[in-house]
N, C-alpha and C positions, 0 to 999 in steps of 0.2 A: 504494500500500499504506500501511497505517497504520504508525505508529511500532513497534507490536508486530509481529513478524514472524509469518506465518501458519503454523499447525502443519499439517502433512501428515495426510492421512487414514491410519488404521491398517490394516495388512494387508501381505501380502508384495508383491514386486516386480510380479509378473504380476497379482495382483488390483488392486493400485493401478493399474497401467498401464491395466487395463480400464475404470476410472472415466474415462478420457479419451476424447475424440472419436477417431474412426478416424484423422483426419489427424495428431493428436499419436501415437498408437500406431505409425503408418507411420514418423514421424520418430524414434522410438526404434529402430525396426527398421533404419531407414536408417543409423543411428550405429553400431549393432552390426555391421552388414554391412561399412560402410566401414572401421571399425578391424580387423575381421576380415580383410579383404582386403589392406589396407595392412600390417599386422603379420605377415602370413603371408610377406610377400615382403621387405620393406625391411630387416629385421634380417640378412638374408643376402645382400643385394646387393653389399656391400663384398666378401666372400669370393668371390663369383661372378666380380666384376670382376678380382681381384687373382689368384686361382687358376685360375679357369675360362678366363678370356680373356687372363691374363697381363699385366695392366695395370700400369703403374708407379703408385707410391704417389700421386704428384702427380696423375695422371689419375682415380684413384679419388676422391681428395678433390675434384676439380673436379666430377665427376659428382654426387657427393652434394651438394656445396655449392650448385650451380646449383638443385638441386631446393628446397632450403631458401629460397634468394633468391627464386626465381621465386614461391614461396607467400607468404613474409612480405612481400615488396616489393609484391605485387598485392591483399592483403586490401582495402586501402581502396578500390581500384577494384572489386573484387568486391562489397563492400559497397554502393557507390554505385550499381553496375548493378542489384543486387538492389532497391534502394528505387525505381529508375526503371522497370525493366522487369517487376518482380514477382519473388516469391520462387520459385515453382516453376521457370520457366525457367532460373534460374541453378542451382538445385539438380540438375535433370536434365542441363544441359549440362556441369556439374562432373563428375558421374559418367560421362557419355559420354566426356569427355576423359581421364578416368583409365582407362577401358577401353582407349582407344586407346594411352595411355602404357604401361600394363602389357603390353598386347599387343605393343608395339613392343620392349619390354625382352626379350621372349621370344626374338626373333630378331636382334635388334642385335648386330653384331660390331665396327663401327668407332665411334671416339670421337664424330664428329659425330652420328651416329644415336643413340648412348647419351645425348648431352647433350640431344638434341631431345626424347627420351623422358622424360628426367628433368624437364625444363621443363614438359612436359605434364602430368606427375603433379603437380608443384608448383603450377602454375596452377589446376589442377582443384581442388585445396584451397581456393586463394583465392576461387574461384567459389562452391562450396557451404557453405563453412563459416560465413561471416556471414549467409547466406541461411537456413540451417537455424535458426540460434539466433534470428534475428529473426521467422521463421515460427513457431517454437515459442512464443516470448514472446507473440506476438499471439494465437495460438490459444488458450494457456492462460488468457490474461487473469489473473484475480486469483488464480490457482493457479499462477503462474510458479515460485515457489520450489519447490513440490512437484514441477513438471514437470522443472525443471533438476536436481533431486536424483535423479529416475528416469533422466534423460538420462545423467547421471554413471555410474549403475550399468551401463547399457548400454554405454556408452563404455568402461568399465574391463573389461567382460565380453569385448569385442572385442580389447582389449590382452592379455588373459589367454588367450583361445583362438587368437589369430592365430599367434604363434610355435610353439604345439604342433602346430598343422596344417601350418604351414609347414615344420617340421623334419622331418615325415614325408614331406611331398611333395618337399622338396629332397633327401631321401635317395635318391630316384629320379632327379630331375633338377631343375635350377633352371628350365629351360624350362617344365616341367609346372608348377611353382609360379606362375610368370607368366601361363600360359594360365588356370589355375583363378581366380586372382585377377582377371583380365580378364573371364572369364565371369561372376563374381560382381558385378562392377560393371556388366556388360552387362545382367544380369537385373534388378539394382536400378534402372537406368535405365528399363527397360521397365515395371517395376512402378510406379514413380513417375509416369511419363508416363501411365499408365492410371488409377491409383487415387488420386493425391495431388490434392487439390482446389486449384484455381486461387485463389490469395489475392494478387491483384496491387495495384498501386498505385491502381487506380480505386476500391477500397473506402475508402481514406483521402481520396480526392478526390471522393468522392460529393457531387453537388450544387454543386460548385465550377465556375465559369466557365472555359473554355479559357485565357483570358488570365491568370487568377489561378493556375492550375496551372503554367503555364510561368513565372511570377514566381517561384513557390515552387521549382521546380526550379532556377531560376538561383541561388538563395540556399541551395542545398543544402550545398555545401562551406562557405560562410561561416557557416551555422548551426552545423556541426559543428565547424569549426576555431575559432570565437571562444567556444566553450563552455569557458570557464575552469576551472570545478570539474570539469567531465569531464576535461580535461587533467590536472589535479593528482591526481585519483583515479586515473587510468590510470599516472602516474608512480609514484604511491605502490605501486600493487599490482603493479608491475613486479618489485619485489623478491621477491614471492611465487612469480613464475614462475621467477627465478634459483635460489631455493631448491629448488623442486619438481624443476628439472632436474637438481639433484645426484644424483638417483637414476640418471641416465645417465652422470655425470661422476665427482663425488668418491666416492661410496659404491662403484661398481664397481671403480674404481682402488684404493681401500682394501681391497676385498674379494680381490682378486687371484685371480680364477678363475672359469672359466665356471659351474660349479655354484653358487658362491657368489652370483654376479651373478644367475643365474636365480632363486635363492631370494628374491633383494631384490625383483624384480619380482612374483612370486608372492605374496609377503606383502603388498606393496602393493595388489595387484588384489583379493586375498581381503578384506582389511580393507574396503575400498571396498565390494565386494559385499554383505559381511555387515552393515556399519554404516552405510552412507549414509543409508537411510531412517529408521533409529532415531535418528541423530545429528541430522539434520535435524528430525525431529519434537521431539526434546529441546530444541533451540535455538530452535524456533518457539514453544514453550510458555513458555520462560522468559526470552529475550532479544529485543531489537529488532534490526533489520538491522545497525546501525552496531556494536552490541557484538559481533554474530556475526563481522563482519569483523575486528574488533580481536582477539577470542579466537583465531580461526583463525590470524592472524599471529603472535601470541605463541606459540601451540603449534608453528607451524612454525619459529620461531626457537629455541624450546626444544628441539627435536628434535635440534639440532646438539650440545647438550651431552651427548648419551648416548654416542656413539662414543669419546670421551676418558674418559668415567666408567665404562664397561662394556667390558671388554677384549674382543678378538676379534670373530668374526662376530656375537656376540650383541648387541654394541652397534650394529652396523651394521643389523641387522635390527629392532631395537627404533626405530632412527632412521626407517627407511622406514616401518615401522608408524605411528608418530606423524605423519609427513608425510602418510600418507594419511588419517589422522583430521583433521588440520588443513585438508586439501584438501576433505575431506568436509563440513567446517563452512563453508569458504569458498565453494565454488563456486556453490552456488544462489543466495547472497544477493549475490556479486559479479555473477553474470549479470543478476540482478534489478535491481542498482544502476545497471547501464549503460542498461537501459530506463528506469529514473526519471529519471536525468540527461539522457537524451535528451528527456524530456518527450513521448514517444510519437511524435516526429518524426525521420524518417531513422534509424530504429533499425538497420538493416542497416550503413549507413554509419558509425555509432558503434561497432558491434561490428567492423567492418573496420579502423578507426582504432586501436581498442583492440588488436586483435591484432597489428597493425604495431608499436605501441609497444612491446608487451610482447616481441615477437619481437626488435627491436633490442636490448632490455634483456638478454634471454637470451644474445644473441651477446657483448655486452659484458662481461655477468656470467660467462660462461665463460672469457673470455680473462683477466679479472682472477683468477679462481679457479685457472686453470691457472698463471697467473704467481705467485700466492701459493703453490701447492703446490711450485713449482720452487725458490723461495726458501727457504721454511720446512720444506719436507717434511711428514711426518705428525706434527708437533708439535700442541700444543693451539691454536696460533694461528689456522690456517685455520677450525677449528670455532667459535672465539670470534667470528671475523669474520663467518662465516655466521650465527650466532646474533644478533650485533648488527644485521644487515641486516634480520631478521625483526622484531626489536623497534623499530628505528627506523620501519619501515613501519608498524607497529601503532600507533606514536605519532603519525605523520603521518595515517593514516585516522582516528584518534580525534579529532584536531584538525578535520579536514575535516567530521566527523560532528556537530560541535557546532552547534546552532542549527537542525539539520534541513537543512544544506546538501547532504545527500546524498539529500534526498527528491525526490518527483517534480517534475521540470521544473527543478531547481536549476542555474543556471548558463546555461540556454538563452537564446540570443539570437535574437530572431525577425529 
């Protein structure tokens, strides 16, 4: 990409989606369905385990924790396999594994079976997440930013619709919710198996001798792990994930109520759905990639000045809305930068490592935020600390962006 970010074409979500190749459109549908199935089930799993099965709190935490650990811990492996075996096999395998995991949750009664099902659902995400993003980046080409902007709208639509469908199904029975979610993933698996074109490693290796291919594969992890600029960018962007996750932690705790918490998620999703394409287009016309990243991080930090400034639920809703705007600014250019820093080599592996680093950051950030809230309560201090994280990360990305170091191939070691 050039220094100036590419402005997306004008039009609504569906109209812009139709300007992409069928494979890209299927990936959009893929992400909508994945989030619809996931969020119709997972928000209600803890209550099912505690109330429906009568499990102790520690056992509920264990089941939920192993899902997150199996996903975050295996992102790098999933990305590496996608680069080796091809994107489609990992996407299909991940969806099939989640079908099995959700199906098992429908009938699991014992802790070992529940843990196994939870591990399967997490590992599934580790398989298809890096592969989907790498496939989308490769297929979209120079329209990566626009493609990832659309991808984020479908992503948020799934988050918005999933809990609404889930609460209706869970009102009948949690088992029904699991079965419907499993069926969704089974259908998605079959659709992708039949209609998603194969975009495998041979494309990148066309014309290469067998020995040369083997040598490149042996250097796969060395290429990624020695990419210094990529590591620095990943660490700097981790702060954005810590701040985004406060929609699940600090803001719901401050809101203190199911209705208020639901309002936070609805506002966040609606802002993204209504504004993502407009925001990306505005950024593309006026700013380069580095400035978009800095702006997004500044907005993200500034969002946390709103709760102590505006009393009550209004300040929290404004914070959630500004966080959604900031994420809309960041996400397409963040995903594009990962591709640029990879130099087009082992893209899925780079996405896998990026997700792992940010996942570890979220865990540590949540522990730190929780400890801070225990010590300071709802004083101005935690909000100022969160704001400071955003501004610090903005400064770090700004420094990294000097001299084009976030451009194509920056930091790649052959």
